[in-house]
KOLTI-41337 format. One record per atom (N, C-alpha, C): x, y negated, z; chain; residue number from 1. Coordinates in nm, 2 decimals, always signed. Atoms other than C-alpha are relative to their C-alpha. Example, Ala and Ser with C-alpha at 12.3 -4.5 7.8 and 13.67 -1.06 7.14 Angstrom:
// residues 2
[[+0.09, +0.12, +0.00], 'A', 1]
[[+1.23, +0.45, +0.78], 'A', 1]
[[+0.09, -0.12, +0.00], 'A', 1]
[[-0.09, +0.11, +0.00], 'A', 2]
[[+1.37, +0.11, +0.71], 'A', 2]
[[-0.08, -0.11, +0.08], 'A', 2]
This chain:
// residues 148
[[-0.05, +0.02, +0.14], 'A', 1]
[[-0.51, -0.23, +2.14], 'A', 1]
[[-0.01, +0.13, -0.08], 'A', 1]
[[+0.00, -0.12, +0.09], 'A', 2]
[[-0.54, +0.00, +1.85], 'A', 2]
[[+0.07, -0.04, -0.13], 'A', 2]
[[-0.07, +0.02, +0.12], 'A', 3]
[[-0.30, +0.02, +1.56], 'A', 3]
[[-0.10, +0.03, -0.12], 'A', 3]
[[+0.08, -0.02, +0.12], 'A', 4]
[[-0.47, -0.01, +1.22], 'A', 4]
[[+0.07, +0.09, -0.10], 'A', 4]
[[-0.09, -0.08, +0.09], 'A', 5]
[[-0.19, +0.13, +1.00], 'A', 5]
[[+0.14, -0.06, +0.01], 'A', 5]
[[-0.13, +0.05, +0.00], 'A', 6]
[[+0.18, +0.10, +0.96], 'A', 6]
[[+0.01, -0.10, -0.12], 'A', 6]
[[+0.01, +0.10, +0.10], 'A', 7]
[[+0.22, -0.23, +0.77], 'A', 7]
[[+0.12, -0.01, -0.09], 'A', 7]
[[-0.11, +0.01, +0.09], 'A', 8]
[[+0.57, -0.24, +0.64], 'A', 8]
[[+0.13, +0.06, +0.06], 'A', 8]
[[-0.13, -0.05, -0.04], 'A', 9]
[[+0.93, -0.11, +0.66], 'A', 9]
[[+0.10, -0.10, -0.05], 'A', 9]
[[-0.11, +0.09, +0.04], 'A', 10]
[[+1.25, -0.32, +0.65], 'A', 10]
[[+0.12, +0.08, +0.00], 'A', 10]
[[-0.12, -0.07, +0.01], 'A', 11]
[[+1.57, -0.17, +0.53], 'A', 11]
[[+0.12, -0.10, -0.02], 'A', 11]
[[-0.12, +0.07, +0.04], 'A', 12]
[[+1.92, -0.32, +0.55], 'A', 12]
[[+0.06, +0.08, -0.11], 'A', 12]
[[-0.05, -0.07, +0.11], 'A', 13]
[[+2.08, -0.23, +0.22], 'A', 13]
[[+0.14, -0.06, -0.03], 'A', 13]
[[-0.14, +0.05, +0.04], 'A', 14]
[[+2.44, -0.25, +0.09], 'A', 14]
[[-0.01, -0.10, -0.12], 'A', 14]
[[+0.01, +0.08, +0.12], 'A', 15]
[[+2.35, -0.39, -0.25], 'A', 15]
[[-0.15, -0.02, -0.04], 'A', 15]
[[+0.15, +0.02, +0.03], 'A', 16]
[[+2.00, -0.55, -0.31], 'A', 16]
[[-0.04, +0.05, -0.14], 'A', 16]
[[+0.04, -0.04, +0.14], 'A', 17]
[[+2.00, -0.50, -0.69], 'A', 17]
[[+0.00, +0.15, -0.02], 'A', 17]
[[+0.00, -0.15, +0.00], 'A', 18]
[[+2.09, -0.13, -0.65], 'A', 18]
[[-0.12, +0.06, +0.06], 'A', 18]
[[+0.12, -0.05, -0.06], 'A', 19]
[[+1.81, -0.08, -0.41], 'A', 19]
[[-0.13, -0.04, -0.07], 'A', 19]
[[+0.11, +0.04, +0.09], 'A', 20]
[[+1.57, -0.28, -0.63], 'A', 20]
[[-0.02, +0.10, -0.12], 'A', 20]
[[+0.01, -0.09, +0.11], 'A', 21]
[[+1.65, -0.05, -0.91], 'A', 21]
[[-0.07, +0.13, +0.04], 'A', 21]
[[+0.06, -0.12, -0.05], 'A', 22]
[[+1.54, +0.24, -0.70], 'A', 22]
[[-0.15, -0.03, +0.04], 'A', 22]
[[+0.14, +0.02, -0.05], 'A', 23]
[[+1.23, +0.10, -0.52], 'A', 23]
[[-0.09, -0.07, -0.10], 'A', 23]
[[+0.08, +0.07, +0.09], 'A', 24]
[[+1.11, -0.14, -0.78], 'A', 24]
[[-0.01, +0.07, -0.14], 'A', 24]
[[+0.00, -0.05, +0.14], 'A', 25]
[[+1.22, +0.01, -1.11], 'A', 25]
[[-0.03, +0.15, -0.01], 'A', 25]
[[+0.02, -0.15, +0.00], 'A', 26]
[[+1.21, +0.39, -1.02], 'A', 26]
[[-0.13, +0.03, +0.06], 'A', 26]
[[+0.12, -0.04, -0.08], 'A', 27]
[[+0.93, +0.41, -0.76], 'A', 27]
[[-0.12, -0.09, -0.03], 'A', 27]
[[+0.11, +0.08, +0.05], 'A', 28]
[[+0.72, +0.13, -0.91], 'A', 28]
[[-0.06, -0.11, +0.10], 'A', 28]
[[+0.04, +0.11, -0.08], 'A', 29]
[[+0.69, -0.12, -0.62], 'A', 29]
[[+0.02, -0.13, -0.08], 'A', 29]
[[-0.01, +0.13, +0.07], 'A', 30]
[[+0.63, -0.48, -0.74], 'A', 30]
[[+0.07, -0.10, +0.09], 'A', 30]
[[-0.08, +0.11, -0.07], 'A', 31]
[[+0.88, -0.75, -0.63], 'A', 31]
[[-0.09, -0.12, +0.01], 'A', 31]
[[+0.08, +0.12, -0.02], 'A', 32]
[[+0.68, -1.04, -0.48], 'A', 32]
[[+0.08, -0.12, +0.03], 'A', 32]
[[-0.08, +0.12, -0.03], 'A', 33]
[[+0.96, -1.27, -0.39], 'A', 33]
[[+0.13, +0.03, +0.07], 'A', 33]
[[-0.13, -0.01, -0.07], 'A', 34]
[[+1.30, -1.33, -0.24], 'A', 34]
[[+0.01, -0.11, +0.11], 'A', 34]
[[-0.02, +0.09, -0.11], 'A', 35]
[[+1.41, -1.50, +0.08], 'A', 35]
[[+0.15, +0.01, +0.04], 'A', 35]
[[-0.14, +0.00, -0.04], 'A', 36]
[[+1.74, -1.57, +0.26], 'A', 36]
[[+0.10, -0.03, -0.11], 'A', 36]
[[-0.09, +0.04, +0.11], 'A', 37]
[[+1.89, -1.74, -0.04], 'A', 37]
[[+0.02, +0.11, -0.11], 'A', 37]
[[-0.01, -0.10, +0.10], 'A', 38]
[[+1.81, -1.44, -0.26], 'A', 38]
[[+0.06, +0.13, +0.05], 'A', 38]
[[-0.07, -0.12, -0.06], 'A', 39]
[[+1.97, -1.18, -0.02], 'A', 39]
[[-0.11, +0.10, +0.04], 'A', 39]
[[+0.11, -0.09, -0.04], 'A', 40]
[[+1.63, -1.02, +0.06], 'A', 40]
[[-0.11, -0.01, -0.10], 'A', 40]
[[+0.12, +0.00, +0.09], 'A', 41]
[[+1.33, -0.91, -0.15], 'A', 41]
[[-0.11, +0.07, +0.07], 'A', 41]
[[+0.12, -0.06, -0.05], 'A', 42]
[[+0.98, -0.83, -0.05], 'A', 42]
[[-0.07, +0.08, -0.12], 'A', 42]
[[+0.06, -0.08, +0.10], 'A', 43]
[[+0.80, -0.55, -0.24], 'A', 43]
[[-0.14, +0.05, +0.05], 'A', 43]
[[+0.13, -0.05, -0.04], 'A', 44]
[[+0.44, -0.43, -0.25], 'A', 44]
[[-0.05, +0.11, -0.10], 'A', 44]
[[+0.06, -0.10, +0.09], 'A', 45]
[[+0.24, -0.14, -0.39], 'A', 45]
[[-0.13, -0.06, -0.05], 'A', 45]
[[+0.13, +0.06, +0.03], 'A', 46]
[[-0.06, -0.38, -0.42], 'A', 46]
[[-0.10, +0.02, +0.11], 'A', 46]
[[+0.09, -0.03, -0.12], 'A', 47]
[[-0.22, -0.25, -0.09], 'A', 47]
[[-0.01, -0.13, +0.09], 'A', 47]
[[-0.01, +0.12, -0.09], 'A', 48]
[[-0.10, -0.56, +0.11], 'A', 48]
[[+0.10, -0.09, -0.05], 'A', 48]
[[-0.09, +0.10, +0.05], 'A', 49]
[[+0.12, -0.86, +0.08], 'A', 49]
[[+0.14, +0.06, -0.01], 'A', 49]
[[-0.12, -0.07, +0.02], 'A', 50]
[[+0.43, -0.64, +0.13], 'A', 50]
[[+0.00, +0.12, +0.09], 'A', 50]
[[-0.02, -0.12, -0.07], 'A', 51]
[[+0.51, -0.29, +0.24], 'A', 51]
[[+0.14, +0.03, +0.03], 'A', 51]
[[-0.14, -0.03, +0.00], 'A', 52]
[[+0.88, -0.30, +0.20], 'A', 52]
[[+0.08, -0.14, -0.01], 'A', 52]
[[-0.09, +0.12, +0.01], 'A', 53]
[[+1.15, -0.57, +0.27], 'A', 53]
[[+0.14, +0.06, +0.00], 'A', 53]
[[-0.14, -0.04, +0.01], 'A', 54]
[[+1.51, -0.51, +0.16], 'A', 54]
[[+0.09, -0.12, +0.03], 'A', 54]
[[-0.09, +0.11, -0.03], 'A', 55]
[[+1.78, -0.72, +0.31], 'A', 55]
[[+0.15, +0.05, -0.02], 'A', 55]
[[-0.13, -0.04, +0.04], 'A', 56]
[[+2.13, -0.70, +0.16], 'A', 56]
[[+0.10, -0.04, +0.12], 'A', 56]
[[-0.10, +0.03, -0.11], 'A', 57]
[[+2.41, -0.68, +0.43], 'A', 57]
[[+0.14, +0.04, -0.05], 'A', 57]
[[-0.13, -0.04, +0.05], 'A', 58]
[[+2.70, -0.55, +0.22], 'A', 58]
[[+0.05, +0.12, +0.07], 'A', 58]
[[-0.07, -0.12, -0.06], 'A', 59]
[[+2.95, -0.31, +0.36], 'A', 59]
[[-0.04, +0.01, +0.15], 'A', 59]
[[+0.03, -0.03, -0.14], 'A', 60]
[[+2.84, -0.15, +0.69], 'A', 60]
[[+0.02, +0.15, +0.02], 'A', 60]
[[-0.02, -0.14, -0.02], 'A', 61]
[[+2.91, +0.18, +0.85], 'A', 61]
[[-0.13, +0.08, -0.03], 'A', 61]
[[+0.12, -0.09, +0.03], 'A', 62]
[[+2.68, +0.46, +0.72], 'A', 62]
[[-0.04, +0.07, +0.13], 'A', 62]
[[+0.05, -0.07, -0.12], 'A', 63]
[[+2.46, +0.62, +0.99], 'A', 63]
[[+0.04, +0.15, -0.02], 'A', 63]
[[-0.04, -0.15, +0.00], 'A', 64]
[[+2.56, +0.98, +1.08], 'A', 64]
[[-0.11, +0.08, -0.07], 'A', 64]
[[+0.09, -0.10, +0.06], 'A', 65]
[[+2.39, +1.26, +0.88], 'A', 65]
[[-0.06, +0.09, +0.11], 'A', 65]
[[+0.06, -0.10, -0.09], 'A', 66]
[[+2.16, +1.50, +1.05], 'A', 66]
[[-0.08, -0.06, +0.11], 'A', 66]
[[+0.08, +0.05, -0.11], 'A', 67]
[[+1.97, +1.46, +1.38], 'A', 67]
[[+0.07, -0.11, +0.07], 'A', 67]
[[-0.05, +0.11, -0.07], 'A', 68]
[[+2.01, +1.13, +1.54], 'A', 68]
[[-0.12, -0.09, +0.04], 'A', 68]
[[+0.10, +0.10, -0.03], 'A', 69]
[[+1.81, +0.85, +1.70], 'A', 69]
[[-0.03, -0.09, -0.11], 'A', 69]
[[+0.03, +0.10, +0.11], 'A', 70]
[[+1.63, +0.61, +1.47], 'A', 70]
[[-0.08, +0.06, -0.11], 'A', 70]
[[+0.09, -0.04, +0.11], 'A', 71]
[[+1.45, +0.64, +1.14], 'A', 71]
[[+0.04, +0.13, -0.06], 'A', 71]
[[-0.02, -0.12, +0.07], 'A', 72]
[[+1.42, +0.98, +0.99], 'A', 72]
[[-0.03, -0.01, -0.15], 'A', 72]
[[+0.03, +0.03, +0.14], 'A', 73]
[[+1.24, +0.90, +0.67], 'A', 73]
[[-0.13, -0.08, -0.01], 'A', 73]
[[+0.13, +0.07, +0.03], 'A', 74]
[[+0.96, +0.70, +0.51], 'A', 74]
[[-0.08, +0.08, -0.10], 'A', 74]
[[+0.09, -0.07, +0.09], 'A', 75]
[[+0.66, +0.85, +0.33], 'A', 75]
[[-0.07, -0.10, -0.09], 'A', 75]
[[+0.06, +0.09, +0.10], 'A', 76]
[[+0.53, +0.69, +0.01], 'A', 76]
[[-0.10, +0.08, -0.08], 'A', 76]
[[+0.11, -0.07, +0.07], 'A', 77]
[[+0.19, +0.81, -0.12], 'A', 77]
[[+0.01, -0.04, -0.15], 'A', 77]
[[-0.01, +0.04, +0.14], 'A', 78]
[[+0.22, +0.83, -0.50], 'A', 78]
[[-0.12, +0.04, -0.08], 'A', 78]
[[+0.12, -0.04, +0.08], 'A', 79]
[[-0.12, +0.97, -0.60], 'A', 79]
[[-0.09, +0.09, +0.09], 'A', 79]
[[+0.10, -0.08, -0.06], 'A', 80]
[[-0.41, +1.19, -0.52], 'A', 80]
[[-0.01, +0.15, -0.05], 'A', 80]
[[+0.01, -0.13, +0.06], 'A', 81]
[[-0.34, +1.50, -0.73], 'A', 81]
[[+0.14, +0.06, -0.01], 'A', 81]
[[-0.13, -0.07, +0.01], 'A', 82]
[[-0.06, +1.76, -0.74], 'A', 82]
[[+0.06, -0.02, -0.14], 'A', 82]
[[-0.06, +0.03, +0.13], 'A', 83]
[[-0.02, +1.69, -1.11], 'A', 83]
[[+0.08, -0.14, +0.00], 'A', 83]
[[-0.07, +0.13, -0.02], 'A', 84]
[[+0.09, +1.33, -1.01], 'A', 84]
[[+0.14, +0.03, +0.06], 'A', 84]
[[-0.13, -0.04, -0.07], 'A', 85]
[[+0.36, +1.49, -0.79], 'A', 85]
[[+0.09, +0.07, -0.10], 'A', 85]
[[-0.08, -0.06, +0.11], 'A', 86]
[[+0.47, +1.71, -1.08], 'A', 86]
[[+0.06, -0.10, -0.10], 'A', 86]
[[-0.04, +0.10, +0.09], 'A', 87]
[[+0.49, +1.41, -1.31], 'A', 87]
[[+0.12, -0.08, +0.06], 'A', 87]
[[-0.10, +0.08, -0.07], 'A', 88]
[[+0.70, +1.22, -1.05], 'A', 88]
[[+0.13, +0.09, +0.01], 'A', 88]
[[-0.12, -0.09, +0.00], 'A', 89]
[[+0.94, +1.52, -1.02], 'A', 89]
[[+0.07, +0.00, -0.13], 'A', 89]
[[-0.06, +0.00, +0.14], 'A', 90]
[[+0.99, +1.53, -1.40], 'A', 90]
[[+0.07, -0.14, -0.02], 'A', 90]
[[-0.06, +0.13, +0.02], 'A', 91]
[[+1.05, +1.15, -1.40], 'A', 91]
[[+0.13, -0.02, +0.08], 'A', 91]
[[-0.12, +0.01, -0.09], 'A', 92]
[[+1.30, +1.17, -1.11], 'A', 92]
[[+0.12, +0.09, -0.06], 'A', 92]
[[-0.10, -0.08, +0.06], 'A', 93]
[[+1.48, +1.46, -1.28], 'A', 93]
[[+0.06, -0.06, -0.13], 'A', 93]
[[-0.05, +0.07, +0.12], 'A', 94]
[[+1.50, +1.27, -1.61], 'A', 94]
[[+0.09, -0.12, +0.03], 'A', 94]
[[-0.08, +0.12, -0.04], 'A', 95]
[[+1.65, +0.97, -1.43], 'A', 95]
[[+0.12, +0.04, +0.08], 'A', 95]
[[-0.12, -0.04, -0.07], 'A', 96]
[[+1.91, +1.19, -1.26], 'A', 96]
[[-0.01, -0.02, +0.15], 'A', 96]
[[+0.01, +0.01, -0.14], 'A', 97]
[[+1.77, +1.14, -0.91], 'A', 97]
[[-0.01, +0.13, +0.07], 'A', 97]
[[+0.01, -0.14, -0.06], 'A', 98]
[[+1.84, +1.45, -0.70], 'A', 98]
[[-0.11, +0.01, +0.10], 'A', 98]
[[+0.11, -0.03, -0.10], 'A', 99]
[[+1.55, +1.60, -0.51], 'A', 99]
[[+0.06, +0.09, +0.10], 'A', 99]
[[-0.06, -0.08, -0.10], 'A', 100]
[[+1.66, +1.73, -0.18], 'A', 100]
[[-0.09, +0.11, +0.07], 'A', 100]
[[+0.09, -0.09, -0.05], 'A', 101]
[[+1.35, +1.92, -0.09], 'A', 101]
[[-0.14, -0.02, -0.05], 'A', 101]
[[+0.14, +0.00, +0.04], 'A', 102]
[[+0.99, +2.01, -0.17], 'A', 102]
[[-0.08, +0.08, +0.10], 'A', 102]
[[+0.07, -0.07, -0.11], 'A', 103]
[[+0.73, +2.10, +0.10], 'A', 103]
[[-0.15, -0.01, -0.02], 'A', 103]
[[+0.14, +0.00, -0.01], 'A', 104]
[[+0.37, +2.19, +0.13], 'A', 104]
[[-0.04, -0.01, +0.15], 'A', 104]
[[+0.04, +0.02, -0.14], 'A', 105]
[[+0.24, +2.05, +0.46], 'A', 105]
[[-0.14, +0.03, +0.03], 'A', 105]
[[+0.14, -0.03, -0.01], 'A', 106]
[[-0.11, +2.18, +0.42], 'A', 106]
[[-0.09, -0.13, -0.03], 'A', 106]
[[+0.08, +0.12, +0.02], 'A', 107]
[[-0.25, +1.82, +0.45], 'A', 107]
[[+0.06, -0.09, -0.11], 'A', 107]
[[-0.06, +0.07, +0.10], 'A', 108]
[[-0.01, +1.69, +0.19], 'A', 108]
[[+0.11, +0.09, -0.07], 'A', 108]
[[-0.11, -0.07, +0.06], 'A', 109]
[[+0.25, +1.81, -0.06], 'A', 109]
[[+0.11, -0.11, -0.04], 'A', 109]
[[-0.10, +0.10, +0.00], 'A', 110]
[[+0.59, +1.63, -0.08], 'A', 110]
[[+0.13, +0.04, -0.08], 'A', 110]
[[-0.14, -0.01, +0.05], 'A', 111]
[[+0.92, +1.57, -0.26], 'A', 111]
[[+0.08, -0.08, +0.09], 'A', 111]
[[-0.09, +0.08, -0.09], 'A', 112]
[[+1.22, +1.45, -0.06], 'A', 112]
[[+0.12, -0.04, -0.08], 'A', 112]
[[-0.12, +0.05, +0.07], 'A', 113]
[[+1.50, +1.24, -0.20], 'A', 113]
[[+0.06, -0.11, +0.09], 'A', 113]
[[-0.07, +0.11, -0.07], 'A', 114]
[[+1.75, +0.97, -0.08], 'A', 114]
[[+0.01, -0.12, -0.08], 'A', 114]
[[-0.02, +0.12, +0.07], 'A', 115]
[[+1.76, +0.61, -0.17], 'A', 115]
[[+0.15, -0.03, -0.02], 'A', 115]
[[-0.15, +0.02, +0.03], 'A', 116]
[[+2.10, +0.45, -0.28], 'A', 116]
[[+0.08, -0.02, +0.13], 'A', 116]
[[-0.07, +0.01, -0.13], 'A', 117]
[[+2.19, +0.39, +0.09], 'A', 117]
[[-0.01, +0.12, +0.09], 'A', 117]
[[+0.01, -0.12, -0.07], 'A', 118]
[[+2.11, +0.74, +0.20], 'A', 118]
[[-0.12, +0.02, +0.09], 'A', 118]
[[+0.13, -0.02, -0.07], 'A', 119]
[[+1.77, +0.68, +0.36], 'A', 119]
[[-0.09, +0.10, -0.07], 'A', 119]
[[+0.09, -0.10, +0.05], 'A', 120]
[[+1.54, +0.97, +0.32], 'A', 120]
[[-0.14, -0.06, -0.03], 'A', 120]
[[+0.13, +0.05, +0.05], 'A', 121]
[[+1.22, +0.90, +0.12], 'A', 121]
[[-0.08, +0.12, -0.04], 'A', 121]
[[+0.10, -0.10, +0.04], 'A', 122]
[[+0.92, +1.13, +0.10], 'A', 122]
[[-0.10, -0.06, -0.09], 'A', 122]
[[+0.11, +0.04, +0.09], 'A', 123]
[[+0.70, +1.10, -0.20], 'A', 123]
[[-0.11, +0.11, +0.01], 'A', 123]
[[+0.10, -0.10, -0.03], 'A', 124]
[[+0.37, +1.27, -0.14], 'A', 124]
[[-0.14, -0.03, -0.07], 'A', 124]
[[+0.14, +0.01, +0.03], 'A', 125]
[[+0.01, +1.33, -0.25], 'A', 125]
[[-0.07, +0.07, +0.11], 'A', 125]
[[+0.08, -0.06, -0.11], 'A', 126]
[[-0.26, +1.41, +0.01], 'A', 126]
[[-0.08, +0.12, -0.06], 'A', 126]
[[+0.09, -0.11, +0.03], 'A', 127]
[[-0.44, +1.74, +0.00], 'A', 127]
[[-0.15, -0.05, +0.02], 'A', 127]
[[+0.14, +0.03, -0.02], 'A', 128]
[[-0.82, +1.75, +0.00], 'A', 128]
[[-0.03, -0.06, +0.14], 'A', 128]
[[+0.03, +0.07, -0.13], 'A', 129]
[[-0.94, +1.51, +0.28], 'A', 129]
[[-0.07, +0.09, +0.09], 'A', 129]
[[+0.08, -0.09, -0.09], 'A', 130]
[[-1.18, +1.77, +0.41], 'A', 130]
[[+0.09, +0.09, +0.08], 'A', 130]
[[-0.09, -0.09, -0.08], 'A', 131]
[[-0.88, +1.99, +0.52], 'A', 131]
[[+0.03, -0.06, +0.13], 'A', 131]
[[-0.04, +0.05, -0.13], 'A', 132]
[[-0.77, +1.75, +0.79], 'A', 132]
[[-0.12, -0.07, +0.07], 'A', 132]
[[+0.12, +0.06, -0.07], 'A', 133]
[[-1.11, +1.59, +0.86], 'A', 133]
[[-0.07, +0.12, +0.07], 'A', 133]
[[+0.06, -0.12, -0.06], 'A', 134]
[[-1.25, +1.94, +0.93], 'A', 134]
[[+0.08, +0.05, +0.12], 'A', 134]
[[-0.09, -0.05, -0.10], 'A', 135]
[[-0.94, +2.04, +1.13], 'A', 135]
[[+0.12, -0.10, +0.02], 'A', 135]
[[-0.11, +0.09, -0.02], 'A', 136]
[[-0.73, +1.75, +1.25], 'A', 136]
[[+0.14, +0.06, +0.04], 'A', 136]
[[-0.12, -0.07, -0.04], 'A', 137]
[[-0.47, +2.00, +1.39], 'A', 137]
[[+0.07, +0.05, -0.13], 'A', 137]
[[-0.06, -0.05, +0.13], 'A', 138]
[[-0.40, +2.10, +1.02], 'A', 138]
[[+0.13, -0.07, -0.03], 'A', 138]
[[-0.12, +0.07, +0.02], 'A', 139]
[[-0.13, +1.83, +1.02], 'A', 139]
[[+0.12, +0.07, +0.07], 'A', 139]
[[-0.11, -0.08, -0.07], 'A', 140]
[[+0.07, +2.06, +1.26], 'A', 140]
[[+0.02, +0.14, -0.06], 'A', 140]
[[-0.02, -0.13, +0.07], 'A', 141]
[[+0.05, +2.36, +1.02], 'A', 141]
[[+0.15, +0.02, -0.03], 'A', 141]
[[-0.14, -0.03, +0.04], 'A', 142]
[[+0.38, +2.54, +0.95], 'A', 142]
[[+0.03, -0.06, -0.14], 'A', 142]
[[-0.04, +0.05, +0.13], 'A', 143]
[[+0.57, +2.38, +0.66], 'A', 143]
[[+0.03, +0.12, -0.09], 'A', 143]
[[-0.03, -0.11, +0.10], 'A', 144]
[[+0.57, +2.60, +0.35], 'A', 144]
[[+0.07, -0.06, -0.12], 'A', 144]
[[-0.07, +0.05, +0.12], 'A', 145]
[[+0.79, +2.58, +0.04], 'A', 145]
[[-0.10, -0.04, -0.10], 'A', 145]
[[+0.08, +0.05, +0.11], 'A', 146]
[[+0.64, +2.39, -0.25], 'A', 146]
[[+0.06, +0.04, -0.13], 'A', 146]
[[-0.05, -0.03, +0.13], 'A', 147]
[[+0.68, +2.52, -0.60], 'A', 147]
[[-0.08, -0.08, -0.10], 'A', 147]
[[+0.07, +0.08, +0.10], 'A', 148]
[[+0.60, +2.28, -0.88], 'A', 148]
[[+0.04, +0.04, -0.14], 'A', 148]
């Protein structure tokens, strides 16, 4: 067996509309439909039928912060150029969305933020493909601060 790519992510969320305001309205995913009597929504970037499913569960204990077992973050590619990342940063700042970090990973450059339920989201652009094609180990390069 060989994995082709990561197909989708499913999040349990406190309030579906609050999460849709973030993933659909802020990050630009398109809502393709609802299930479970409207308590869940499927979203896509257009790459496939859905990359994200949000299921409203209401009040639930928040996961502990910091290192723990389970999901650390999801990465969402938002473009192919550093200027697109700069534009996203400006848009997030104008919307009052806090940016918790910015990193240069050599193979990509990233902004980090949290969704309304505290899940970490990485927004990134890939660096020149030749960097990691020529040297696949470049993905393990030390993380450098990113200044935009």
